[in-house]
Structures are given as C-alpha cells and as structure tokens.
C-alpha positions as CSV (number, residue, x, y, z in Angstrom):
1,M,-28.0,-53.1,-11.0
2,D,-30.6,-55.5,-9.5
3,P,-32.8,-56.6,-12.4
4,T,-35.9,-56.5,-10.2
5,L,-35.2,-52.9,-9.2
6,S,-34.5,-52.1,-12.8
7,K,-37.9,-53.4,-13.8
8,E,-39.8,-51.6,-11.0
9,K,-38.0,-48.2,-11.3
10,P,-36.4,-47.8,-14.8
11,H,-36.6,-44.0,-14.6
12,F,-37.6,-41.0,-12.6
13,E,-41.2,-40.8,-11.7
14,V,-42.9,-38.0,-13.6
15,L,-45.7,-36.4,-11.6
16,E,-48.6,-34.7,-13.3
17,A,-50.7,-31.9,-11.9
18,V,-53.8,-33.5,-10.3
19,S,-57.1,-31.9,-10.1
20,S,-60.5,-33.1,-9.1
21,S,-61.9,-32.0,-12.4
22,S,-60.1,-32.5,-15.8
23,D,-62.0,-29.5,-17.1
24,V,-60.3,-27.2,-14.5
25,D,-56.8,-28.2,-15.7
26,D,-57.7,-28.0,-19.4
27,F,-57.2,-24.4,-20.4
28,S,-57.2,-25.0,-24.2
29,D,-60.1,-22.5,-24.3
30,V,-58.0,-19.7,-22.9
31,D,-55.9,-17.5,-25.1
32,K,-52.8,-17.6,-23.0
33,K,-50.9,-14.9,-24.9
34,K,-53.9,-12.6,-24.6
35,V,-54.1,-13.2,-20.8
36,L,-50.3,-12.4,-20.5
37,R,-50.7,-9.2,-22.4
38,K,-53.7,-8.2,-20.3
39,V,-51.7,-8.8,-17.1
40,D,-48.7,-7.0,-18.5
41,I,-50.8,-3.9,-19.4
42,G,-52.7,-4.0,-16.1
43,I,-49.6,-4.3,-13.9
44,L,-46.3,-3.3,-15.4
45,P,-46.9,0.4,-16.3
46,L,-48.4,1.1,-12.9
47,F,-45.8,-0.8,-10.9
48,S,-43.0,0.9,-12.8
49,L,-44.5,4.4,-12.2
50,L,-45.0,3.7,-8.5
51,Y,-41.5,2.4,-8.0
52,L,-40.1,5.2,-10.0
53,L,-41.7,7.7,-7.5
54,S,-40.7,5.6,-4.6
55,F,-37.0,5.5,-5.6
56,I,-37.0,9.2,-6.4
57,D,-38.4,10.1,-3.0
58,R,-35.9,8.0,-1.1
59,T,-32.8,9.1,-3.1
60,N,-33.5,12.7,-3.8
61,I,-31.7,13.5,-0.6
62,G,-28.5,13.1,-2.7
63,N,-29.6,15.8,-5.1
64,A,-30.6,18.0,-2.1
65,K,-27.1,17.6,-0.8
66,V,-25.7,19.0,-4.0
67,E,-28.1,21.9,-3.7
68,G,-27.0,22.8,-0.2
69,I,-29.3,21.1,2.3
70,A,-26.4,20.4,4.7
71,Q,-25.3,24.0,4.8
72,D,-28.8,25.4,5.1
73,L,-29.7,23.1,8.0
74,N,-26.3,23.4,9.6
75,L,-25.6,19.7,9.5
76,V,-22.2,18.9,10.9
77,G,-20.0,15.8,11.3
78,N,-21.8,12.6,10.3
79,Q,-25.3,14.1,10.7
80,F,-26.0,13.8,6.9
81,N,-25.0,10.1,7.0
82,M,-27.3,9.6,10.0
83,V,-30.2,11.1,8.0
84,L,-29.5,8.4,5.4
85,L,-29.1,5.7,8.0
86,I,-32.4,6.2,9.8
87,F,-34.3,5.6,6.6
88,G,-32.7,2.2,6.1
89,V,-33.3,1.2,9.7
90,T,-37.1,1.8,9.7
91,Y,-37.4,0.5,6.1
92,T,-35.8,-2.8,7.2
93,L,-38.0,-3.2,10.4
94,F,-41.3,-2.8,8.5
95,E,-40.8,-4.9,5.3
96,I,-41.5,-8.4,6.6
97,P,-44.6,-7.4,8.6
98,S,-45.9,-5.5,5.6
99,N,-45.6,-8.5,3.3
100,M,-47.3,-10.8,5.9
101,I,-50.2,-8.2,6.0
102,L,-50.4,-8.0,2.2
103,R,-51.0,-11.7,2.0
104,R,-54.2,-11.2,4.0
105,V,-55.6,-7.8,2.9
106,N,-56.7,-6.0,-0.2
107,P,-53.5,-4.7,-1.9
108,R,-55.6,-2.0,-3.8
109,I,-56.2,-0.3,-0.4
110,F,-53.1,-1.2,1.5
111,L,-50.3,-0.2,-0.9
112,P,-51.8,3.1,-2.2
113,A,-52.6,4.1,1.4
114,T,-48.9,3.7,2.4
115,M,-48.0,5.8,-0.7
116,V,-50.3,8.6,0.4
117,L,-48.7,8.6,3.8
118,W,-45.2,8.8,2.5
119,S,-46.1,11.4,-0.1
120,I,-47.3,13.6,2.8
121,V,-44.1,13.0,4.7
122,M,-42.0,13.8,1.5
123,T,-43.8,17.1,1.0
124,L,-43.4,18.1,4.7
125,M,-39.7,17.3,4.4
126,G,-39.5,20.5,2.3
127,T,-40.4,22.5,5.3
128,V,-38.0,21.1,7.9
129,R,-35.8,23.7,9.8
130,N,-33.3,21.6,11.6
131,Y,-31.5,18.2,11.9
132,A,-34.1,16.7,14.3
133,Q,-37.0,17.4,12.0
134,L,-35.2,16.0,9.0
135,M,-34.4,12.8,11.0
136,V,-38.1,12.3,11.9
137,T,-39.3,12.8,8.4
138,R,-36.7,10.4,7.0
139,A,-37.6,7.8,9.6
140,L,-41.3,8.0,8.7
141,L,-40.5,7.9,5.0
142,G,-38.8,4.5,5.7
143,V,-41.8,3.2,7.6
144,F,-44.3,4.0,4.9
145,E,-42.1,3.1,1.9
146,A,-41.2,-0.3,3.3
147,S,-44.3,-2.1,1.9
148,L,-44.1,-1.1,-1.7
149,F,-41.1,-2.9,-3.3
150,P,-41.5,-6.3,-1.5
151,G,-45.3,-6.0,-1.9
152,M,-45.2,-5.4,-5.6
153,S,-42.5,-8.1,-6.1
154,F,-44.7,-10.6,-4.3
155,M,-47.7,-9.5,-6.4
156,L,-45.7,-10.2,-9.6
157,S,-45.0,-13.8,-8.3
158,M,-48.7,-14.3,-7.9
159,Y,-49.5,-13.4,-11.6
160,Y,-46.4,-14.8,-13.5
161,S,-44.8,-18.2,-13.8
162,K,-41.2,-18.7,-12.8
163,S,-40.1,-18.4,-16.4
164,E,-42.1,-15.2,-17.0
165,V,-41.4,-13.2,-13.9
166,L,-37.7,-12.1,-14.3
167,I,-38.3,-9.9,-17.4
168,R,-41.3,-8.3,-15.6
169,Q,-39.4,-7.8,-12.4
170,T,-36.6,-6.1,-14.4
171,L,-38.9,-3.8,-16.3
172,F,-40.5,-2.8,-13.0
173,F,-37.2,-2.4,-11.3
174,S,-35.7,-0.5,-14.2
175,A,-37.7,2.4,-12.7
176,A,-35.1,2.5,-9.9
177,S,-32.2,3.2,-12.3
178,M,-34.4,5.6,-14.3
179,A,-35.2,7.3,-11.0
180,G,-31.6,8.4,-10.9
181,A,-31.9,9.8,-14.3
182,F,-35.2,11.5,-13.7
183,S,-34.1,12.7,-10.3
184,G,-31.1,14.4,-11.8
185,L,-33.2,16.1,-14.5
186,L,-35.9,17.1,-12.1
187,A,-33.3,18.5,-9.6
188,A,-31.6,20.5,-12.3
189,G,-34.9,22.1,-13.3
190,I,-36.5,22.5,-9.9
191,S,-33.4,23.9,-8.3
192,Q,-33.8,26.9,-10.6
193,M,-36.8,27.8,-8.3
194,D,-34.3,28.6,-5.6
195,G,-35.6,31.6,-3.6
196,L,-39.2,31.3,-4.9
197,G,-41.6,31.8,-2.0
198,G,-38.6,32.2,0.3
199,Y,-37.7,28.5,-0.1
200,E,-34.3,27.1,-1.2
201,G,-34.1,25.0,-4.3
202,W,-33.7,21.7,-2.4
203,R,-37.0,22.4,-0.5
204,W,-38.9,22.6,-3.8
205,I,-37.4,19.3,-4.8
206,F,-39.0,17.6,-1.8
207,I,-42.3,19.5,-2.1
208,L,-43.0,19.1,-5.8
209,E,-41.9,15.4,-5.9
210,G,-43.9,14.7,-2.8
211,L,-47.0,16.3,-4.4
212,A,-46.5,14.3,-7.6
213,T,-46.4,11.0,-5.5
214,F,-49.6,12.1,-3.7
215,V,-51.5,12.6,-7.0
216,V,-50.4,9.2,-8.4
217,A,-51.2,7.4,-5.1
218,F,-54.7,8.7,-5.2
219,F,-55.1,7.4,-8.7
220,A,-53.7,4.1,-7.6
221,F,-56.6,3.4,-5.3
222,F,-58.8,2.9,-8.4
223,V,-56.4,0.9,-10.7
224,F,-54.0,-1.1,-8.4
225,P,-54.5,-4.8,-9.1
226,M,-56.1,-7.0,-6.4
227,H,-55.0,-10.6,-5.8
228,P,-55.5,-12.8,-8.9
229,E,-58.6,-14.5,-7.7
230,K,-60.3,-11.1,-7.6
231,C,-58.6,-9.4,-10.5
232,S,-61.0,-7.0,-12.1
233,F,-59.4,-6.9,-15.6
234,L,-59.5,-10.7,-16.0
235,T,-62.5,-12.9,-16.7
236,P,-63.3,-15.6,-14.1
237,R,-61.9,-18.3,-16.5
238,E,-58.7,-16.2,-17.0
239,R,-58.3,-15.9,-13.2
240,E,-58.5,-19.6,-12.9
241,Y,-55.8,-20.0,-15.5
242,V,-53.5,-17.5,-13.9
243,L,-53.9,-19.2,-10.5
244,H,-53.2,-22.6,-12.0
245,K,-50.2,-21.4,-14.0
246,V,-48.5,-19.9,-11.0
247,K,-49.4,-22.9,-8.7
248,Y,-47.9,-25.4,-11.1
249,S,-45.0,-23.3,-12.3
250,S,-41.7,-25.0,-12.0
251,N,-38.0,-24.2,-12.5
252,T,-37.7,-26.9,-15.2
253,D,-40.0,-25.0,-17.6
254,G,-40.8,-28.3,-19.3
255,Q,-37.2,-28.9,-20.2
256,K,-35.2,-32.0,-19.5
257,M,-33.3,-31.6,-16.2
258,G,-32.1,-35.1,-15.5
259,K,-29.1,-37.1,-16.5
260,K,-28.5,-40.5,-17.9
261,L,-29.2,-43.5,-15.6
262,D,-27.8,-46.9,-15.6
263,N,-30.2,-48.0,-18.3
264,D,-29.1,-45.0,-20.4
265,E,-32.6,-43.5,-20.3
266,S,-32.6,-39.8,-19.7
267,Q,-35.7,-38.6,-17.9
268,M,-36.7,-35.3,-16.3
269,V,-37.6,-34.4,-12.8
270,R,-40.6,-32.1,-12.8
271,A,-42.0,-29.8,-10.1
272,D,-45.6,-29.8,-11.3
273,M,-47.2,-31.1,-8.1
274,G,-48.6,-27.7,-7.4
275,E,-47.3,-25.6,-4.5
276,D,-49.0,-25.2,-1.2
277,D,-50.9,-21.9,-1.1
278,S,-52.0,-22.1,2.5
279,N,-51.0,-19.4,5.1
280,S,-49.3,-21.8,7.4
281,R,-47.1,-20.1,10.0
282,H,-44.5,-22.9,9.7
283,Y,-43.4,-21.2,6.5
284,V,-42.2,-18.2,8.5
285,W,-39.7,-20.3,10.4
286,A,-38.9,-22.4,7.4
287,V,-37.5,-19.3,5.7
288,F,-35.2,-18.6,8.7
289,K,-34.0,-22.2,8.9
290,D,-33.3,-22.5,5.2
291,W,-29.6,-22.4,4.2
292,Q,-30.4,-20.6,0.9
293,S,-32.1,-17.7,2.7
294,W,-28.9,-16.7,4.3
295,C,-26.8,-17.2,1.2
296,M,-29.2,-15.2,-0.9
297,L,-29.2,-12.5,1.8
298,M,-25.4,-12.2,1.4
299,I,-25.7,-12.0,-2.4
300,Y,-28.4,-9.3,-1.9
301,Y,-26.0,-7.4,0.4
302,G,-23.4,-7.5,-2.4
303,V,-25.9,-5.9,-4.8
304,C,-27.9,-3.6,-2.5
305,A,-24.8,-1.8,-1.1
306,P,-23.6,-0.5,-4.5
307,V,-27.1,0.2,-5.7
308,A,-27.6,2.4,-2.6
309,G,-24.2,4.0,-3.0
310,M,-24.8,4.7,-6.7
311,S,-28.4,6.0,-6.2
312,I,-27.5,8.5,-3.5
313,F,-23.9,9.4,-4.0
314,T,-23.4,9.5,-7.7
315,P,-24.3,13.2,-7.9
316,I,-22.0,13.8,-4.9
317,I,-19.1,11.9,-6.5
318,I,-19.5,13.8,-9.7
319,S,-19.6,17.1,-7.8
320,G,-16.0,16.4,-7.0
321,F,-15.2,17.0,-10.7
322,G,-15.6,20.7,-10.0
323,H,-18.5,21.5,-12.3
324,S,-21.6,23.7,-11.5
325,N,-24.5,22.2,-9.6
326,T,-26.7,22.0,-12.7
327,K,-24.0,20.3,-14.8
328,T,-23.3,17.9,-12.0
329,Q,-27.0,16.9,-11.8
330,L,-27.1,16.4,-15.6
331,M,-23.9,14.4,-15.8
332,A,-25.4,11.8,-13.5
333,V,-28.3,11.1,-15.9
334,P,-26.6,9.0,-18.6
335,V,-25.0,6.8,-15.9
336,F,-28.4,5.6,-14.8
337,I,-29.8,5.3,-18.3
338,V,-27.0,2.9,-19.3
339,G,-27.8,0.7,-16.3
340,T,-31.5,0.7,-17.2
341,I,-31.0,-0.3,-20.9
342,F,-28.4,-3.0,-20.1
343,G,-30.6,-4.4,-17.3
344,I,-33.6,-4.9,-19.7
345,L,-31.4,-6.5,-22.3
346,Q,-29.8,-8.8,-19.7
347,S,-33.2,-9.9,-18.4
348,F,-34.3,-11.1,-21.9
349,A,-31.0,-13.0,-22.2
350,C,-31.3,-14.4,-18.7
351,S,-34.9,-15.6,-19.3
352,R,-34.0,-17.1,-22.7
353,V,-31.0,-19.1,-21.2
354,G,-33.0,-20.0,-18.1
355,L,-30.0,-19.5,-15.8
356,R,-29.3,-16.8,-13.2
357,S,-25.9,-17.4,-11.7
358,P,-23.7,-16.7,-14.8
359,F,-25.3,-13.3,-15.3
360,L,-24.9,-12.4,-11.6
361,I,-21.2,-13.4,-11.8
362,F,-20.8,-11.1,-14.8
363,N,-22.6,-8.3,-12.9
364,F,-20.4,-8.6,-9.8
365,I,-17.2,-8.6,-11.9
366,C,-18.4,-5.3,-13.6
367,M,-19.0,-3.7,-10.2
368,A,-15.7,-4.9,-8.9
369,I,-13.8,-3.4,-11.9
370,G,-15.6,-0.1,-11.6
371,Y,-14.9,0.4,-7.9
372,T,-11.3,-0.7,-8.4
373,I,-10.9,2.1,-11.0
374,C,-12.5,4.6,-8.6
375,I,-10.0,3.6,-5.9
376,A,-6.9,3.6,-8.2
377,F,-7.4,7.0,-9.9
378,D,-7.5,10.5,-8.4
379,V,-10.9,12.0,-9.1
380,R,-9.3,15.5,-9.5
381,T,-6.7,14.6,-12.1
382,H,-8.5,11.6,-13.8
383,T,-12.1,12.7,-13.9
384,S,-12.7,10.8,-17.2
385,A,-11.6,7.5,-15.7
386,V,-13.7,7.9,-12.6
387,Y,-16.7,9.0,-14.7
388,A,-16.3,5.9,-16.9
389,A,-16.0,3.7,-13.9
390,L,-19.5,4.9,-12.7
391,F,-20.9,3.6,-16.0
392,V,-19.2,0.2,-15.5
393,I,-20.6,0.0,-11.9
394,S,-24.1,0.8,-13.3
395,L,-23.8,-2.0,-15.8
396,G,-23.4,-4.4,-12.9
397,A,-25.4,-3.0,-10.0
398,Y,-28.8,-2.2,-11.6
399,P,-29.1,-5.3,-13.8
400,A,-28.1,-7.6,-10.9
401,F,-30.8,-6.4,-8.5
402,P,-33.9,-8.0,-10.1
403,V,-31.9,-11.1,-10.9
404,V,-31.0,-11.9,-7.3
405,V,-34.5,-11.2,-6.1
406,I,-36.1,-13.5,-8.7
407,W,-33.5,-16.2,-8.3
408,F,-34.5,-16.5,-4.7
409,S,-38.2,-16.3,-5.5
410,N,-37.8,-19.0,-8.2
411,N,-36.2,-21.3,-5.6
412,L,-38.9,-21.0,-3.0
413,S,-42.1,-23.0,-3.1
414,G,-45.2,-22.4,-1.0
415,A,-46.9,-19.0,-1.7
416,Y,-46.6,-17.9,2.0
417,K,-43.0,-19.0,2.2
418,R,-42.2,-17.1,-0.9
419,A,-44.0,-14.0,0.5
420,V,-42.0,-14.2,3.7
421,G,-38.8,-15.2,2.0
422,M,-38.8,-12.3,-0.4
423,A,-39.6,-9.9,2.4
424,F,-36.8,-11.4,4.5
425,Q,-34.3,-10.9,1.7
426,I,-35.3,-7.4,0.8
427,S,-35.8,-6.2,4.3
428,F,-32.7,-7.5,6.0
429,G,-30.9,-6.8,2.7
430,Q,-31.7,-3.1,3.3
431,L,-29.2,-3.2,6.1
432,A,-26.7,-2.8,3.3
433,T,-28.3,0.5,2.6
434,V,-27.8,1.4,6.3
435,Y,-24.1,0.5,6.0
436,A,-23.6,2.2,2.6
437,S,-25.1,5.4,4.0
438,N,-22.1,5.7,6.2
439,F,-19.5,4.6,3.6
440,Y,-19.2,8.0,2.0
441,R,-18.1,10.5,4.7
442,E,-17.9,14.3,4.2
443,K,-14.3,14.3,5.3
444,D,-13.4,11.8,2.5
445,F,-14.8,14.1,-0.3
446,P,-14.0,14.0,-3.2
447,Q,-11.9,10.8,-3.4
448,F,-14.0,8.6,-1.1
449,T,-11.4,5.9,-1.0
450,L,-12.9,4.3,2.1
451,G,-16.4,4.3,0.7
452,H,-15.3,2.7,-2.6
453,S,-13.2,0.1,-0.8
454,L,-16.1,-0.9,1.4
455,E,-18.4,-1.2,-1.6
456,L,-15.8,-3.4,-3.2
457,G,-15.6,-5.6,-0.1
458,F,-19.4,-6.2,-0.2
459,I,-19.2,-7.0,-3.9
460,L,-16.5,-9.6,-3.4
461,V,-18.5,-11.3,-0.6
462,G,-21.6,-11.3,-2.7
463,L,-19.7,-12.9,-5.6
464,L,-18.4,-15.6,-3.2
465,F,-21.9,-16.5,-2.2
466,V,-23.2,-16.6,-5.8
467,I,-20.6,-19.4,-6.3
468,I,-21.6,-21.1,-3.0
469,C,-25.3,-21.0,-4.0
470,L,-24.5,-22.4,-7.5
471,C,-22.6,-25.3,-5.9
472,G,-25.2,-25.9,-3.3
473,Y,-28.1,-26.0,-5.7
474,S,-26.2,-28.2,-8.1
475,Y,-25.5,-30.7,-5.2
476,C,-29.1,-30.7,-4.1
477,N,-30.5,-31.3,-7.6
478,A,-28.1,-34.2,-8.1
479,K,-28.9,-35.7,-4.7
480,R,-32.6,-35.5,-5.4
481,R,-32.2,-37.3,-8.7
482,K,-30.3,-40.1,-7.0
483,D,-32.8,-40.4,-4.1
484,L,-35.7,-40.6,-6.6
485,A,-34.0,-43.3,-8.6
486,A,-33.3,-45.2,-5.4
487,G,-37.0,-45.2,-4.4
488,K,-36.4,-43.2,-1.2
489,Y,-39.7,-41.4,-1.5
490,D,-41.9,-44.2,-2.9
491,S,-44.2,-44.1,0.2
492,F,-44.8,-40.3,0.0
493,T,-48.1,-39.0,-1.3
494,D,-48.8,-36.0,-3.5
495,E,-49.9,-34.1,-0.5
496,D,-46.6,-34.9,1.3
497,F,-44.7,-33.5,-1.6
498,R,-46.8,-30.4,-1.7
499,R,-46.2,-29.7,2.0
500,M,-42.4,-30.2,1.5
501,G,-42.4,-27.2,-0.9
502,D,-39.0,-26.5,-2.2
503,K,-37.6,-29.4,-0.1
504,S,-39.5,-31.9,-2.2
505,P,-37.3,-34.1,-4.3
506,H,-39.4,-33.1,-7.3
507,F,-38.5,-29.5,-6.8
508,V,-35.6,-28.5,-9.1
509,Y,-33.5,-25.5,-8.0
510,R,-32.8,-23.0,-10.7
511,L,-29.1,-22.4,-11.2
C-alpha cells in the first residue's frame, strides 16, 4: 500500500450525526426506556386490536363457507374463488395510494375513517342475496381495508428504530394469526344463531363482526396516534427524541460491521448521517428502480400465498376430515395459536441476533415440509398427518410475514421511500392472495393436491430470493467498504450522502 495513502486514509471514515445545536442531539435528559414504554402502550395494543379485526373481517369468508354460504347463495363453479379474488385485486390497487396519502394527512382521521367504511360494508355483507351482491361487497371491503396494514406498518417505522421495530411489528402482526383462532371460536359460537331472525348462521358472522369493527373504529378516532411530531401522549422533548432516534437509526446498531484492512485496523461503517425526511417524488421511482424491491416482492409472494391459503382455507381443509361444522371450526384454533406464539418468540431471537435471512430460511423450510406432507398423504386416511402438517406450515408462514416486511423496511432509507417501498411490497405482494384464492378449487376438495403444490412452488421461489438477497446485500456491503477505503467518496458532502439514502456507502444493508 502507498504509505502516503496509508497516512491519509488509515481506516474508514466514521460520520457522526450533525446538528446545528448540540443541545438538540444531547438527549441525556430523556428517559429513553420510559419513552419506549409510552410508545408501546400508546400504539401496540390499539394496532393489534385493529389488525385483528381487519384480518377477521377479510378471512371470515372461509368460516362462512363451512357454514354454507355457497349453498345458500347458489354459488357454482369457481364463483366462490372469484369472491376471494376480487378482494385481493382492489386491496392491491389501493395500498400504494393510501400510504402516499398517509404521509401527508392526519392518520387519526384517515385510518379510522376507512375502518368505519369497511365495517359498514362487512355488516351489509350479511344481507346479500346473490353472487353479484357478494362480489360488490367483497370488492369494497378490499378498497377500504387497503390502507390499514401498510399504514400502520409505516407508522411503526416512524416511532421505532431499526433495531426496535421487528418485535413490535411481530406483536402487531400476531393479531393476524390470532384472527384465525378468534375467527374459528367466534364462528363456532355465532353459527349457533342459525335461523335467528330468519338469518342463516353465516350471515350473523358477517353482521356481528362488522358491528364490532364499527364500535372499535369509532373509538379509534379519539386514541389513534398522530405523526410523532404531533403525538399527544409524548412531551415536546420526547417527540424530538423519537424523531431524532428514527432519523439516525442504522442497521449497524452501533456494532462493528467492518473487516480488517491492510493496516490490520478493524473499523466500522456507520449509517448515522440521518435519513432524508423530505417528500421528494423521486423516491417513488427510486423504489421501482431498486433491485431489492423486486427481490423482496418475490420473497413476500412466497410468504403471502401460504398465509392467505392458511387464513382462508384451513377450516375448509379440516372440514375434509369429516367432522361436524362446529368441531371443524374449533380444530382450526390451535393451528393459529401455535403460529402466533412461535412468531413472537422468533422475533425476540431475530432482534437479539440482528439478522433476518437465517430465520426466513428456516420459516420457508418449515412451510415447504408442511405442504409436502399435505401432498404426500391422503387427507381421508391420514388425517393426523395432514393436521400436523398444518401446524408445521403455521410455524413458518406467520412468523415469516413480519420478518420479510421489516427486513425490507430496514434496508430502505428516506422516510418517503420507505413509505412507498413498504406499500409497494405489501400491495403488489397481495397479488399472491389473488393467486392463492384460486389455488383451492371446489372440485379438488378434500385433497387439494393442486392447491398445496402451487403453494409449495411459491415457497420455493421465495426461498431462492432470500438467498439472492442475502448474497446481494453481502456483496454491496463489501463493495462499499472497499470504495470508502479507496477514497472514492472523499468529495461528497453530508447532504450528498443523505440524498443518496440507502445507496450511500455509509448505509449498511441488514442481512
């Protein structure tokens, strides 16, 4: 090595957060653990409840199928699958616009308002008399539900650092797997109202669950959190701290990320420049041009398809065992509970280790094993094997969902790019729900070999792209270390690095 170069650049440049006032960056007067607890209490219980209701309302169609909706509405051929498909189409179309709106409006008004609208649609679904009316209500349900999950996921990224957000996302998303359990319990109870008021049991499922959502949505108008800079349950100083924490959050988490140089000096590359929080429109196109966006979308497909299949079709698959409707609904409950518990445990382990990809690989392997068992064994003669396989799938599908969302979020920099990127992944990823809604055809009941095989195909593709992302991120991190050591970016200013976002050489991709 040139001794002159060695003298001038003996190690990586370590960039410190720069502020016009040292007092602004010194938060020694703030009780950080207390602030975190306040945010947890103010956000997580509410978000979990809202998403629980959202997931129940979108997936209770599977419980209604067990209770006879197809027969009562004279659905024939693939009409039931089309009812599932139309929800996914409208949900996909409205997610990105919703998150772009959320960045600019008051979330306390916007998100509860959409909940009120879908709760009304859900209640009216209990009064439909034919296929056309059911299609219209499911389409509208997709329109109004589209904003909630990506919106709340983005809100979490505004309140929590990159190292904090996974556990919170998992706790909030665990409501989805618990929705399967609650939905089965509720359906088993509500279906006993069959004939009351001249309404079939499945109608009461829609009506009562829609009314429950309406009540909670009305309450949400008063307690839903606003953007951090206007958060009512934090003091002005605590708001400053939260905004600073998120802006200067990095994937290094203060740990050494570098490797030894020629002078045997190990240094770390830090991403503490502070991200750009402007609403620049170039971030919209940056998402679509970014290689990782498309890879993460394929991973999300590999998770979303089995989650959709499990959420809607688990009661239908179990009904093939030949039990009564009530027992079928109840047998689905522990499948979802296992997924919930394991997902929470995995999120703690994932956050402690600081990695995402090894856990996703494990999740995909679990899902692949589960669906392989479902394909290999006859559901009529080996019900125990198929039932056990559903638990194995649940161990992979539900824990993987928040990990893949947060992995992508962690590796995006620029608040607006992250908002658009998360909506891109979640909205286009919902196309997997559209596909999965047609995997399980009535004529394939109860074995569903085609449906299980297609799910397995999506899972294997998702696993492949996890490996591609892992290799791609590792390559980018190594190249950035070399470029910094070579002085390639010596002429760049702090503002240049901020505008580069996750393409900055000081941004370290989380593996």
